[in-house]
Structures are given as structure tokens and as C-alpha cells.
N, C-alpha and C positions, 0 to 999 in steps of 0.2 A: 128665264125658266131653266130647270135642270133638263139635261138632254133626254132623260127617260121619263119626263113629265110633259103634259101638253098645256098645263095652266101657266099663265104669265103672272109674275109677281112684281108690283111696282117697287123700285128700290130707292126713289128719291122724290122729293116734291118738285119744286120748280128749279130748273137749272138755266141760268142765263148765259153760261159760257159754252164753248164747243167741246168740253171734256167733262168727265165726271168720274169720281172714284166710288166703286161699288164695294161695300164692306159686308161682313157677315157671311162670306162664302165659305164653303167647306173644302179644305185641301184634298185634292185627289178626285173631286167630282168635276164632270163636264157640264158647261152651261152654254145656252144661246142668249144673246142680248138683242134688244131692239130699241129704237129711239124715234120720237116724233116731235115735230116743231109745233108750237102753239102761239097764236096771237089773240087779239081781242075778239076776233070773229069766232075762233074755235081751234081745235086740234087737227093737224094735218095727218096724212097717212104715216104708218110706221115703216122704218127701214131696219131690216133684220140682218144679223151676221150670217154669212153664207155657210159657215161651218162651226161646229162646237169648239169651245175653248176649255182646255183642261187647266184647272186651278193648281198651281204649284209655284215654289220659289223660283226666281230667275236663275239660270245656269251660267256659271263662270268657270274659268280654269281653276284647278285646285290650288290650295296654299302650298308653301314649300314643305317638304318632308322634314321630320324632326329627328334629333338625337343620332345623327350620322356618326358612327363609331368604328374604329379599327379594332377588330377582334384578334387578328393574328397576322404576323409579318414573318416571311422567310426571305431567303436571298433571291427568290424568283416569283413570289406571289404575295398578294395582300388580300385579306378577308375583311369585308365590311358588312355592317348591319345598320338598319335605320328603322324608324317608326313612321307610320302613315301621317299625312298632314292632319292638322286639327279639323280642317274643313275641306271636303272633297269637291267643292264648287257646285254642289247640288246634283252631281252625277257620279256614278261609281268610277273608281280608279281603274283605268284600262291597262296601264303599264307604267313602269318606271324607267327613266333614262339615267344611267350612271356615266359620268364623264370624269376624265382625268387630265391633268396638266403636268408635264415634265417641268420641274423647276428650271427656270432660265428661258422657257418658252412663254409666248403670250396667250395662245389659244388653248381651250379645252377641247378634247376629242372624246367621242363616244367610245365606251369600253367594249360594248357588245352591240351587234346589229340585230340580235334576236329580241323578240318581245319578252319582257321580264316583268313578272308579277311578284316573285319572291322578294322579301325584304332582306335577303342575305345573298352576297355574291363574292366569289373568290376570283380576283384578277390574276391570271397566270401568264407565264411567258415574259416576265419582267427581267430586266438586266440588273445583276447584282451591283449595288452601290449607287444606282440612280435614285433620285428623290422626286416624289410625286405629291400633288394635291388632288383630292377627290371631292365631287359634289354630286347630288342626285336630284332629279326633278320628277314630279308626278304628272300623269296625263289622264284626261277624261275625254268625253266625246267632243268637248269644246276645243281642247288643245292642251299644250304643255304649260304647266305652271312655273312659278319661279323656282330656281335651284335652291337647294339647302345651303346652309353655311358650309364653307370648305373645311375639310379636315386640316389638321396641322401637317406640315411637310413630313412625308414618310419615306425613310431611306430603306431600300430593299436589303435586308441582311437578316441572318438567322438570329432570332431572339433567344437569349439564354437566361434561364431562371432555375435555381435549384429547386428540387421537389419539395412540396409541403404536404403534410398529412394531418388531417383532422378527423379523429375517430369518434364514433358514437358509442363505443363499448368500453368497459373498464378492463382492468388487468385480469379479473377472474369472473367466470360465468358458470353458474350451476344450472343444469337442465335435467328434467326428468326424462327417463327413457320413453320414446314414442313421441315426445314433443318436438316441434320444429324450433330452430333458432337461426338467427342471422347475425352476421358481423358486417356493419356498414360504416361508411365514412366518406369523406371528401378529400380530393387531392388536386394539386396543380403542379405546373412546372413547364418549362420550355427548354428544349423540345419536349413534346408530350411524353411523360414518363411511361415506362413499361410496368404493369402491375402484376405481381406474382404472389400467390398464396401458398404457404407451406404449413404442414402439420408435422411436428416433431422432426423438422429439417427435411421433410419429403414433400415434393410438389403435390398439391391437391389437384386431382383430376375430376372432371364432371362425370356424373352418372345419373341414374334415375332418381337418386336422393340428393345428390350434391349439385347445386346450381351456382354458377359464378356469373355475375353481371357487372360489366364495366362500361361506363360512359366516359366522355372526355373530362368529366369533373367528379364523378361519383364512383364508388366501388362497393360491391356487396358479395358476400359469400353466404349462401343459404343452405341449410341442411334440413331435409324433411324426415320425419319419423326417426329421430336420433336413436342410436344404439350405444352400448357401452364402449364399443371400439372407437366411437367418435371422440372419446376423451383424449385430450392431448394439449400441447402448447401450439397454438396457431400464430402464424406470423404473416403479415402482409408487408410486401416490399414494393415501394415505388422508386424507380431508378431511371435516370437519364444520364446524358454525357457529363452533367455537372455534379452528380452525386446521387445519393440515395437516402431514403428515410424508411424506418421500420416501425411497425406497431405490433404489439404482442397481446395475446389473451389466452389465459389458461382455462380451457373449457373442461368441466367435469360433468359427464353425463351419469347421473346417479340412478340407482335401481335398488330393489331389494336384493339381499345377498344370495349367492349360490348356496347349495346345501353344505353343511359341515362335511369335512373329509373323513371318510371311514377307513378301515372298519372300526366299529365301536369296540374298544378294548376293555375287557373285564379285569381290572387291576386286582381287585379283591372280591372274593365270593364267600359269603357266609349263609347260614340257614335263615337269617332274618334281614340281611341287607347285602348290598353289593356296592362296589365303587367302580365307576366306569370313566373312561376318558376318550377323547376324540381330538381331531385336529381342526383348526379354524377353516372356514371356507376359503377356497382358492381365490374367489372374487368377493370382496366385501361390499360390492355395489357402489363403490366410490364414497362410502360413508362408514365411519367406524362402527364396528359391531357393538351394540349397546347391551345386549343380553342374549342368553340362550334359553329356550323353552324345552324342558325335559318332561317326557311322559312315559309311563310304564303300562304294560298290558299283560294280564294273565293269558297265556296262549289258549286256555279253555274258554275264554270270553272274548267278546268283540268290542269291549269298552276300553278305551284308553283313559287312564287316570292321570291327572296332573301331578308332577313331583315338585317342580319349581319353575318359575319364569323370571327369576331375578339374578341368576348366576352369570358372572362375566368370565369365569374360569372355564377351561376346557376339561374339567373333571367334576364329577358330581357323585354324591352318596345317594343311593336309592334305598330308602328305608321301608319298614313295614311290609316285609315279604313273608310269605307262608312257606315253611320248610317243605321241600319236595316238589313245589310247583315250578313250572317253567315260565320264564318271563321274556318279553321283548322290550327294548328301550327305543323310544323315538325322540329325535333331537332336531329342533329348529334353531336357525340363527336369525336374529332380528336386528335391523338398524332403523334409522329415522324414516326410511322409505318403505318399510314393509317386512314381512316374514318370509323366509326362504322355504323351499321345498324341504321335506324331512329327510334325515338320515336314520334308517331303521337297522337295529342290531340283529344279530343271530339270536336264536333262543338259548337261554342259559337257565339251568336249574339252581334253585336256592338251596345250597347245602354247604357244610364246612368241607374244605378240600385241602387244608394245610395241617402240618404237624411240626413237632420240634425238629431241629437240625440233627443230621447224622453225627456219629462220633468222628472226629478227625483221625487221620492216620498217626502212627507213632511219631512224636516230635523228635527233632534233631537238636543236639546241644553243641554250641560253638562258643569260642572266646571265653573259656573258663578262667577265672582268677580266684584269688583267695577269698573274695567276698561277693562275687556275682558271677552269673552265667547267663548266656543268651539262648533263649528257647525259640526254635523256628518250627512252624507247622504249615500244612497246606489247608486251604479252605475246604470244608466238607459241603455236602448237599445241604441247602438251607431249609428244606422241608416245605418249600413253596412260599415262604415269607422271608424277607431279607434278614440276614444275621445282624443283630444289633450289638452283640458283646461277645467277647471270649473270656473264659475263666481259666487262669493258669494256676495249677496247684503244685506243691512240692512236699516231699517227705524224705527223711533220712532212710537209708536202705533197710535198717534193722527195725524201724518204727512201723506202726500199723495205721496211723491217722494222717490223712492228707490235710494240708493247710494251704489256704489261698495265698498266692504270692503278693497280691495287692487288692485293695478294696476299690480302687479306681477302675472305671470301664476301660477295656482294651479293644479298640476298634478305630479304623478299619484294618490296621496292619495285622500281619500274621507272624509277628516277631516281637519278643518281649524280653527285656533285660531284668532278670530276677535278682533283686538286691538282698543284702543282709544274710549272706551265707556265712557259716562258721568255718574258718580255715581248717583244713584237714578232714572235715566230715565228708561222707559219701551221700549223694543225693540222687533221687529220681524225680521226674517231672511228668505231668499229664495236662491235657487241654480239653475243655468242653466249649461247645458253641451254644449261643442263646438267641432266640428270636422272640417275637411278641407272643407266641404260643407257649413258650417255656424253654427250659434248659435241656439240651440233649445229653446223650451218654458221653462219658469221658473217653479220651483216646487211650490206647495201650500206654503203659509207662515207658519213658525213655530209657536208654541204656544208662546205668549208674555212672556218675562222674565224681571225682574228688575236687573239693574247693581249694585250689592252690594255684599260685602264679606259675605259668610255664616259663622256662628259661631256654633261650636259643642263642646261638652264636651271633655276635653283633654283625652289622653290615660294615663294609670297609670304611676307613676314614675318608674325609672329603677334602678334595683339592690340595693334596700335598705339593709343596713347592720348595725350591732352594732360594732362601731369602738373602743369604750372604755367603761369602767364601774368602778364604785366605790361601796361602801357598801350601797349607797342610790340613785344612779343615773346611767343612761345609755346614752351614746352619740351615736346618729344615724346619718348616712350619706346616701345619695342616689344621683342619677342623674336625670336631668329633663326628663319629658316624651318625647317620640319620636314625638308625634303629640300634638300641643297645641290647636287644634280645631279652628285654624284661629283667636284665641283670646289670649290676653296677660294672662300669668299665674299670678294670683293675689298673690298666696302663697300656703302653704301646711297645711293640717290638719293631726296631729299625734295622733294615738290612741294606747292604750295598754290594755292588758287583762291578769289577773292572771291565770296561768295554772290551769284548773279545773273549772273556772267560765265561764258563758256564756255571761256576760255583758262586752262590750267594753267601756272604759272610754277615754274621750278626754284629751290629754296632753295640748293642746292649744285651746282656744274657737273660735278664728277667724283665717282665713287663712292669713290675712295680718300681723299677729303677727309672722309668720315664712316665710319671703320672700326668704330665702336662702335654699340651699339643705342640711342643717344639723340642728340638734336640740338636746338639752340636756333635757332628761326627768328626772325630779326630784321628790322627795317625795315618793320614792319606799322603800320597806321594805327589810332589809338585810336578805339574805338566801332564799328568795322566787324567783320563776321562772316566767318570764313574756314573753308574746308575744307582738309584735309590728307590726303596719301597717301604711302606709302613703298614703294620697290622694292629688292629684293636683286639684287646683280650678281656673276656669276662669269665664268669665261673663255668660257662659251657664250653669255652675254648677260644681259639684264635679265629679272627675274621679272615676273609679273603684279603690279599694284599692290595693296597692302593699305590700305584707307581707315580713317581715324579715324572712329568711328561717328557722332558728332554734330558739327555746326559749332561753332566756338569764337568767342565774342565777345572782342575784344581790349580788356582793361581790367584795372586793378589788382583782384585778387580779395580777397574777404573769406571767411575760413574760421572757423566757430565753434570755440570751444576744444574740445579732445579730450584725455582723460586715458587714458594706458596705464599701469595700475597694476603696480608691481613686486610680487614675492611677499610683501614685508613689509607690503603694504597690503591683505592679505586681510581678511575681515570681522572677525576677532578676532585680535589679535596678543598673544602672551604673552611676557613678558620677566622674568627673574629679578631680584629686588632687587639693586642694586649693579652690574648689567650695563648696557650701553649700548643705548638704544632708537633704532632707525633706521627712518624712514618716508620712502619716495621714490616718485616717479612721473615718467613721461615726459610732457611737455606739448607739444601741437601747437596751432596756430592762427595765423591771419594777420589783423591783426598779432599779435605774441606777446602772450599774455594777461597780465593782472595776477594775481599769485599771493598768496593769503591763507591762512595757517594759523591755526586756532582750536581751543580745547579747551573743550567744553561751552558753545559760543557766546561764549566770552570769549577774551581774548588769552592766548597760550600763556605758560608760565613763562619768566621772563627767563633762566634757565639753559639754555634750549633754543637750539641753534645752527641757524639756517635759512639754506640756500644755494639760490640761484636762478640757473640757467644758461640758455643759449639753447635747451636741449632738455628741461629738466625742473627739478625742485626736490627738496630733501632736507631733512628735519628730524631733528636728532640731539640726544638727551639722555643725558649721561653720568652714571654713578653713580645710577641710578634708585632712587627710594623708592616706598613704597606710594601716596603722594599723587599721584605722576605718572600713575597709571592714570586712565582715563576715555575719553570719546568725542572723538576728534580728527577735524577736518574740513579738507579742502583745497579751496579755491574758486579757480577760474581764470575770468577775465572779460576780454572784449574787445568791441568794438562789434558783433560778430556774435552775441554771446550769452555765456552763462556755464554753468559746470558745477561741481558739488560732489560729492565723494565723502567718505565717513566710514569710520573704522575704530575698533573698540573695542580699547583697550589695557588689558591686565590685567597689573599688576605682581605677580608671584608672591612672597609673603612669609609670614612667620609669622602665624598667626591672632591676632585680638584676644582680650580676656578674655571668659570666659563671663559670662552675665547671670543676675541674680536667684537667687543662691545662697541656698538655704533649708534649714533644719534642722528635722526633725519626728520624731515617734515616739521621743522621748528616753527611754532606759532606763538602768538602772544599768551596763549593759555594752555598749550600742550606741545608735546613732541613725541616722536616715535622711536622706541628703543628696540634694537635687535642684537642678538648674540648667537654664538655657536655653543654646542654642548661641550663639557670638559673633555680633555683628552683621556682622563682617568675617571671612570664612574664609581670607583671604590669597590668594584665587584658586585654592585647591586644597581637595580634600575633607578634612574633619576626620578624621584616622585614629584618634585615641584621646584620652582625657582623663587628666590626672595629678591625683590627689587626695592631699593631705597633711594632717596634723594636728600640733598642738603643745600641750603642757601650758603653761598660762599662766605657770607658774613656770620654764619652761625656755626657752632661746633657740634650740633646734634643732628644725627641722621634720622630721617622719618621714613617709615615703611609705607610704600604705596601699593605693594602687592606681595602676598606671602603664600599664595596657593596656585600660581599660574603653572600650567604644565607646558605651555607654548614657549618658544624661544623668541618671543617678542612681546612688547607691552606698550600701550599708548599712555604716556604720563599726562594726566589731565590736571586741571585746577591750578596751573602755574600763574604767577603774578607777572603781569607785563613789565618788562624792563629789568627783572631780577635775574641774576646769574646763578645757575644751579650746577651742582655736581651729581652724578648718578653712579650707583654701583649695584652689581648683581652677584648672588651666590647660589650654588646648586645644593639641593638636599636630597639624601636618600634615607633608607630606613636606619642608617647608622649615624646620621647627624648632618650638620650643615658644613659645607666646605668653605674655603677662603673666598673673599670677594674679589671681583675684578672691577676697577673704577675707571670712569672717563678721564682722559688725559688732561682735558682743559675744560673750564666752565662753559656752559651753554646759556646764552642770553635769550630770554623769552620775548621775542618780537616777531611780528608778522613779516614775511618776506614780500618784497615788491616785485610785481610782474607786469608785463604789458597788458593793457585792458583787452577784453574780447572784442570781436567785430560788432559794429552797430547792427541793429536788427530792423527788418521790414523797410529797407530803402525803397522809396517810390516817388514818382513825380506827381505834383498836384496841379501843375499848369505848364503849358508849353506855348512858346511863341516862336517866331521865325528865327530869332537870334538869341533866345535865352530859355532856360528851363528852371522851374521852381521845384526844389527837392525837399523831402522830409524823411525822417527816420526816427527809430526808437533807441533808447539807451541800450548798451550791451549788457549781457547777463552778469559779467564780472568786471570790476574796475581795476583788478591787479593789485589791490591793497592800498590804493591812493585815489584821491578825488580826481575825476577826469577834468582836464584843463581846456580841451578843445577837440574839434573834429577836423581832420584834413580832407578836403574835397578835391577829387581828381576827375578828369574826364578823358575820354578816348574816342577819336573819330572812328566810325565803323570801317573796318578793314585795316586800320593801323595796328602796329605792334606795341607802341609805347603809350603810357598814360601821361597826361599833362597836369601838373599841379595847378589848382585854381587859387585856393586860399584856405586858411585855417579859421574856423568859426567856433564860437563858444556855445551856440545854441543848437537845437535839434532840427534846424531847417536852413536852407541856403538858396539863393537865386544865382545860377551860373549864367553869366552874360558873355558877350563877345563870340557867340557861336555862329 
């Protein structure tokens, strides 16, 4: 019966044993049980259990804990975690026992004496470099269960792993003002990285709106009720001793724009319309301004009327105004996220307030010639509207009608060159300004001028110098003056002065006696020093003098030799064999120098034609050959000195024969040829080599390679036993050079060599006095059939081998041991 009931319930029929299994009980309920014996006479009295029995599963020790893992290792600590056992033994877990064993020891020791229910524990106080194993057991009221499986051996040392960063956000994020946003991600690294948040390179600090949350594996930056100032480039950095990683996000907090920037400017005001302008908002809300909304209001009314809502410019025409009424203008900026607060203008009356420009002041006339004059004036008041054109007029002084100087517009300059004047006539000029209202009054007439070219004295001649001298004369040269004074240069006057005197003497009496820019001053005294000067003369008179910079001593001059090389005297001259070599140079010097041509410090070839003139020298060699190449020198010498120049001449020709032709690695069907490049490449890069062979019994050479760039070749496809000759020639862009030939024939046969060592020597049977051996054939037979194998043996510890016998097969029994 149940403990809280009084009625008994039979649970079985007849039981003949002294035990019975009662089924159908309810777990968690308490029961009393009774039993009575029965025979043929009848049933005896019942025997009842003295106390109630609670129905539940039998209690045992718990199973072993699962998934024991090492979460972190440092040089002095180890952190472990585990999961509870699958079965707790029928009773709650009361504690866990964590044990460790130092590698090399036999016993496990408890890590902590305290009662531990957490499934994570950090073992501290360990010695760096020691290696441990760990296991954990679970306990219940019955006792301690089996330990878990041991961890792998763990060495105490700091773990190092570079940081990793996995972000949940993209490179760009757009947020509405007032909304919250967060930047989250995951990271790892050993040792644990430091997490830093930056905005525009400034460290982000927490406040009432900004929250930063960092766990050992996750990171988060959250901002509540975002404002426009939260816009920026955010950067998160995770860094430890092994390195760092960064993540970026450009956050744009968007809003409706701020109001347009005032004041509203009334660019144009008329009786029926106005033109206004303004500046864009200082803050576009993080999104481009899509349009402006413009409204107008008569100040006598409270109603705002729309003008336009589609303009993207910062200027607008306000139409349909009533003359004399005052108006206000209201302007909104709009973007994708809303409309700004308005910008409201001052009151403005609709009326015309512009007029034609004022008359300019009296113009000034400059740069007058026989057919044009330049008119200059100052800008007048524009009447409130920009000036768009100037009108320049001219008239002869005695005439009454003004004529426009041009039909083309004149703007924005305040200067105009009036063409088509008649030489000798007297003119006056006046200027009018024009704007969109109309043409203003003309200026007062200018002062009268005559149309003719002005003539002034010329400027001095340029760069006079003494270019030559003798014992009684000096040659002068100069350049024309920079300005001729608008008059033709008639000629030049040359003057000279003895050093120490004050008087200048004329070398020529009239300018027309020296119309050119050079003059020879004669009648001078040898050994004296003179100064010289030159004047230019036109119809207006003489220019200021131009002086020769330094005094000149009158005597015959000595000039050291000077060489001006022609292009064919460059550092290296190339000429193709058979062509003509030409070397030339211009020679200067006083007296004219002696000219000497040499090749490699020797006399040049007799076939060279040498020509010397009063201004230079030329060397010419026709039908050049390779031997004409070399270093040529030209030496010029006079009492004032000497000068030498050299040029390398390369005669481009076919290359010489290759050197040191050698044949090696002769086989029955091939051989290997090697050679060295020719001593002379003909002045051009070797492009390829031609290789040929010939059977000694044949008269014909056969090409086996004609494009090889290497200095070696494997001659293949030879016939065994045949004797061959080989030859090689080099080629460049100018042709094929002579062949070099092998000195003696080469016979195509395989060379004989000792065979290789037998392979895989091993014993197959052993007796007390004999050993059975076997082996495999060697990899190579040396070019001939193997005739036998020599078997030797050596006693362990001995230095010498003892020959046993030579056998023809791949096995042998060594006896007599």
C-alpha cells in the first residue's frame, strides 16, 4: 500500500520462492509491503515492513566527466574546463576533484583542497618549463567516480598567437540622426590582445551615449541617439606582443540639412521680377542637396506663395511681382532625409533701380604711329548693372561726324588699338560705356594727335668686342641695337682712345661709311693699349656709346690650337667592311697648327688619303678591311700649344674562326662538341654558330646545326664504327666567318668502363661454416657484358678482405668459415 493510504493492494498471485518483484510502482512514492505464507489449510498471518520504502533508481558513483580541455596556458598557470558526466549516479554532483601529475612522476595529486563545483579552474603557481597531465573526477553522496581521460602533456610556457579580427560590419554605415548603431566583432590572440577604438585617429571615450563592451572573445562599440558629430572613420585595433590587426568603418550620420547661408542677396531688382542668390548650407546633413524650395510673400499678406521647388542652383528669378509692393523671400534646402529650416530675406520693394553707365573721363592717347593709335580710359560708374561693352569713336579734328572705330565689342579691357588711321591726319577720340539698360553718354574728346611714326635715337649697339688684332690694327664686331628708335639705322661711328689719354678719336668720319656690324680700326701703334666704343646712328641722331669691355693691346696674337670635331669623329666610329672611312675636324689657331694623323701611335696606312686645308683636315680610307680598325688620333700643334683627339674605328666584318674545338663523350651514336668564341667578333654580336660533320670517306659536309647560340652541341645520329670530322663557324649580322675543324677523325664507338656495384647483396641461409648469398645485377655494365662476380669475405674485426672465388651467376655459397 502507499504510505499515505490505508488500503492494501495485492501485487501477485501465488509465489513459491522467498522473493518477489513488484512492478507498476510510481517513482518518487513511498510504499509499505507485507507478505503471508499459505498452505493447504489456509493463509497465515502477514509480516509487514517496519518502515516505508521510497521508490527510486539505485544510487551509484557518477560516471567520469567529459570533454576535459585546456583553455589557456602561461608560463606559471594552466586553465582547464570540462563538462559534467553523462550520468550522475542517481544523485546530484557534490564536488569535482582535479588532479595533476608531473611528467616523470607516477602519482596524481589533488590540485586544490577546497570543495569545487565550478567546471572551470586555473591552476597557478606552476614552474615554467614543467610538463603536466590533468584529470578530473565527479563526486556524489555515494563517493568519487572514475576520473576523466587525461589531457595531453601540457608544458608551462606563454602561448603566442597573432591577433585575429572578424568584424560584423562593412566598410561603410549610414545612420539616421537619433538612431542607435553598434560596431561588433570577434577577436582572438595570445597573449590576450588589447582592444582600442578610434574615431578619426582620436581615442573613443565612453559617456552617457557611447558604450564600449569587450569580452575575452568579442568587442562592441555602441552609440545611442546618434548625432551628426558621430560621423567619422572608426577604427578598432586589437594588438598584442606578436602584432596587431585593424578594422575600419566609415560611419555617416545623416539628417536634414541646416538652413541655407544668408543673407539673401538681391542681385537684380526690377518692377516685375527680382533675381536673388544665397550660399549653400554649412551642413548638408551628410547627403547631397537635391534641391532648394523658394517661396515669396507680399509683406501686406500672411500667405507664402511657392516660386519653385526644383532648382539646384543657389540663385533664382522671382517672377510675377507687383510694382511698388514689398516682398520677402523664404528659402529651404532639401536632401534625401528632409527639408531644412528656412532662410528668410529682408524686405525688398519691386521697382527699377538701374540706369545707363556714366560717361568715362577724357581718354588718353599713347603709342601713336602713322596708321594706328592706342586709346586708354578709366571705367565709369556702371549704373547698377555690369558694363557689357565699350564704344570707341574717332573723327578728324576739322570734321563734325564721329565714326565707330570697330564694330566688334570691346570688353572687359579699358584700352583699344584704333586701326586704319591716315598718315598725317589729326584725330580726336571719345568712349561710351554700355550695359543691358542702354548706352551712356560719351566721354569728353581726347587731345588731338597726328597719325605719324615717332622717331627717337636708337639704343646702344649690343656686345661690342675685339675679334682679331695685328701689330697695327684691331677688328671689332657687335650686334645691332635692340631698339632702332622707329627709324632706319644709317650706320655706326667707331671711336678709340689710347689708355691714359682723355681724348677719343674717330676711326670713321661718317656713319654711312660703316653700315655693317663690324669694322677694322687701322693706323694703330704696336705695343700700345687702346679702348674702343661704338655708336648707332639714325635720322634722330647718335645713340649712347657701347664700350668694348677690356682694353686691347695691339700686337700679333697667338691662339692655341682648337679642334671642332665633326660627327664622324665621335668617340667610336663604325664602318662596314668595303665602305669608305671618313674622319674630319675643323681646326683653329694662330698661326695655323701643324696637323698629324696617327693610328695606334704609328703612321697611318699608306692607302689613307689625308687632306689639310686652311680651316681643317680630313682622313679618308676607301674599301676598308678589318685591319683598318683601331684607335686613330689627330694632333694639331703651333707655338701656342697643342691638342689631340682620338676616335675608335670599328670595321664591321664577319667574325673570326671559333677557338679550341674539342670532342668529348664519344658514343656509338653521338658525341659532344665544345668550343670558345672567336678572338674577333667582327665588331658585332655573334648571332649563332654553324656546326657541320663529314664522313672521312665522303667529300661532302653535312650541317647538323645552323642556329645554335651556345658554344656546345651534342652531335647525334652517328653510325657506329664510322669515322667523322667536325667543323664549326661563327656568324654575325655581316656574315659567316671561317671554319675551325677537328684535327683528327673521331670514331663512333661506345667507351668501355668497369661495371657498377651489384645491388641488394643479402644472405639467404646461414650455417655454422658456410653462408648462402644472393644479389641483383648492377645498374650499368660499363658497355660490355658482365663475365662474372668476385666474392670476398672479411672476418669481423679484421682489416683485409679475403677473395673466395669468381662466379658467373647471381648467387654463391661461401664455405670454409
